[in-house]
C-alpha positions as CSV (number, residue, x, y, z in Angstrom):
1,M,-18.5,-37.7,-129.0
2,Y,-20.7,-34.7,-128.3
3,K,-18.3,-33.3,-125.7
4,G,-15.2,-33.8,-128.1
5,N,-16.8,-32.1,-130.8
6,Y,-17.8,-29.1,-128.5
7,T,-14.2,-29.0,-127.1
8,N,-12.7,-28.9,-130.6
9,R,-15.0,-26.2,-131.6
10,I,-13.9,-24.2,-128.4
11,V,-10.2,-24.8,-129.1
12,N,-10.5,-23.8,-132.8
13,F,-12.3,-20.7,-131.9
14,C,-9.7,-19.6,-129.1
15,A,-6.8,-20.6,-131.6
16,I,-8.5,-18.2,-134.3
17,L,-9.2,-15.5,-131.7
18,I,-5.6,-15.6,-130.6
19,L,-4.2,-15.6,-134.1
20,V,-6.4,-12.5,-134.9
21,L,-5.4,-10.7,-131.8
22,I,-1.7,-11.5,-132.4
23,S,-1.7,-10.5,-136.0
24,S,-3.6,-7.2,-135.5
25,T,-1.1,-6.1,-132.8
26,C,2.1,-7.3,-134.7
27,L,4.5,-4.5,-135.8
28,N,6.6,-5.0,-138.7
29,P,9.8,-3.2,-138.1
30,F,10.4,-3.1,-141.9
31,A,7.3,-1.2,-142.5
32,P,6.8,1.4,-139.7
33,E,3.8,3.5,-139.5
34,Y,3.4,6.4,-141.9
35,K,4.1,9.9,-140.5
36,E,3.1,13.1,-141.9
37,G,5.7,15.6,-143.0
38,E,9.3,15.2,-144.5
39,P,10.7,12.0,-142.9
40,L,14.4,13.2,-143.1
41,E,13.6,16.4,-141.5
42,N,15.1,15.7,-138.2
43,L,18.3,14.2,-139.7
44,L,18.8,16.8,-142.5
45,G,17.2,19.9,-140.9
46,N,14.0,21.8,-141.6
47,P,14.8,24.6,-143.9
48,T,11.7,26.6,-142.7
49,T,13.7,27.5,-139.8
50,I,17.0,29.4,-139.8
51,S,18.8,26.7,-137.7
52,G,17.3,24.0,-140.0
53,F,18.5,25.8,-143.0
54,Y,22.0,25.8,-141.7
55,T,21.6,22.1,-140.7
56,R,20.5,21.3,-144.2
57,F,23.4,23.4,-145.7
58,Q,25.9,21.6,-143.6
59,N,24.5,18.1,-144.4
60,A,24.4,18.9,-148.2
61,Y,28.1,19.7,-147.9
62,K,28.9,16.6,-145.9
63,L,27.0,14.3,-148.0
64,R,28.3,16.0,-151.1
65,D,24.7,16.2,-152.4
66,T,23.5,18.7,-154.8
67,T,19.9,17.5,-154.4
68,L,20.0,18.8,-150.8
69,Y,22.0,21.9,-151.8
70,G,20.1,23.2,-154.8
71,P,16.7,23.7,-153.3
72,L,18.4,26.0,-150.7
73,I,19.6,28.4,-153.3
74,H,17.2,31.3,-154.3
75,P,16.6,31.7,-158.3
76,E,18.0,35.3,-158.1
77,F,21.1,34.2,-155.9
78,T,24.3,36.0,-156.0
79,F,27.7,35.0,-154.5
80,T,30.4,37.6,-153.8
81,Y,33.9,37.2,-152.6
82,R,36.8,39.7,-152.5
83,N,39.8,39.0,-154.8
84,P,42.8,40.3,-152.7
85,D,45.2,40.1,-155.6
86,Q,43.1,42.3,-157.8
87,N,41.4,44.2,-154.9
88,V,37.9,43.6,-156.4
89,D,34.8,42.0,-155.7
90,V,33.9,38.9,-157.9
91,S,30.2,37.7,-158.2
92,W,28.2,35.0,-159.8
93,G,24.8,33.8,-159.9
94,R,22.8,30.6,-159.2
95,V,24.0,28.6,-162.2
96,E,27.5,29.2,-161.7
97,E,27.0,28.6,-158.0
98,L,25.4,25.2,-158.6
99,M,27.9,24.2,-161.2
100,S,31.0,25.1,-159.0
101,T,29.5,23.4,-156.0
102,S,28.6,20.3,-158.0
103,R,32.4,20.3,-159.1
104,L,33.5,20.7,-155.5
105,F,31.2,17.8,-154.4
106,Q,32.3,15.5,-157.2
107,Y,36.1,16.0,-157.0
108,S,36.3,15.9,-153.2
109,R,36.7,12.7,-151.2
110,E,35.3,14.3,-148.0
111,I,34.0,17.7,-146.7
112,D,33.7,18.8,-143.3
113,L,31.7,22.1,-142.8
114,T,31.3,23.3,-139.2
115,W,29.1,26.2,-138.5
116,N,30.3,28.3,-135.4
117,N,29.0,31.2,-133.6
118,V,26.5,33.7,-135.0
119,I,27.9,37.3,-135.2
120,V,24.8,38.9,-136.5
121,E,21.2,37.7,-137.0
122,L,18.8,40.3,-138.2
123,T,15.3,39.6,-139.4
124,N,12.5,41.7,-140.9
125,G,9.2,41.8,-138.8
126,L,7.3,39.7,-141.4
127,G,9.8,36.6,-141.0
128,T,10.5,36.7,-144.8
129,E,14.1,38.0,-144.8
130,A,16.9,37.5,-142.5
131,Q,20.7,38.4,-142.6
132,I,23.0,36.2,-140.7
133,I,26.7,36.5,-140.4
134,R,28.2,33.4,-139.1
135,R,31.6,32.0,-138.5
136,F,32.5,28.6,-140.1
137,D,35.4,26.1,-140.4
138,L,35.8,24.2,-143.6
139,I,38.0,21.3,-144.5
140,V,38.0,19.7,-148.0
141,S,39.8,16.4,-148.6
142,L,40.5,16.1,-152.3
143,E,41.3,12.9,-154.2
144,G,44.8,11.8,-153.1
145,S,46.2,13.6,-149.9
146,D,45.3,17.2,-150.9
147,V,43.5,18.8,-148.0
148,L,42.3,22.4,-148.2
149,R,41.4,24.2,-144.9
150,T,39.7,27.6,-144.5
151,D,37.7,29.6,-142.0
152,G,35.9,32.7,-141.8
153,S,32.5,34.3,-142.0
154,A,29.7,33.8,-144.4
155,N,27.2,36.6,-144.6
156,F,24.1,35.2,-145.7
157,V,20.8,36.9,-146.7
158,L,18.0,34.3,-146.7
159,Q,14.5,34.9,-148.1
160,R,11.2,33.3,-148.4
161,T,7.6,34.2,-149.5
162,D,5.9,33.5,-146.2
163,T,6.6,31.9,-142.9
164,L,5.5,28.5,-143.9
165,Q,8.1,28.3,-146.7
166,P,11.7,27.1,-146.5
167,W,14.4,29.8,-146.4
168,K,16.4,30.2,-149.6
169,L,19.8,31.8,-149.7
170,I,19.6,34.9,-152.0
171,R,22.9,36.6,-151.2
172,W,26.2,35.2,-149.9
173,R,29.3,37.3,-149.2
174,D,32.1,35.0,-148.5
175,Q,34.4,36.6,-145.8
176,S,36.9,33.6,-145.6
177,D,40.2,33.8,-143.9
178,L,42.3,32.6,-146.8
């Protein structure tokens, strides 16, 4: 009786020890470990880098998501394009840009924006302003079967207060080939 009691205690102790070890090393795939930083940075782009800014911009269009697009636009933003019929430049500010982009996102079925080669990339010595002229292709599928296609160059001026902050688009001159 003494040996059985002792054996039962050892078996119970080992069983408890095994359970503690197993439970402390189990990984729950539905609750991965917490990581510092923005969780979608790799997927959506890190706007503190110029390439990450373009990735975030492209994904905002692809996902048709104004919550991704809006933070990329500087409070003093100006958009300019050339109206060839009237031979004048037409400009608007941030509010009009966000409203027109929101309507584009709302009334399109799919948007495919592809950034191509960089023609010009100039940055100031402080890393707080950059001018990038870059080619792009844009395909917008509207409700129904209408598809709009354009390509051209986007002349962007990006700004930020310091190198730790995300880039924001302050001036955009559209040089589309319509």
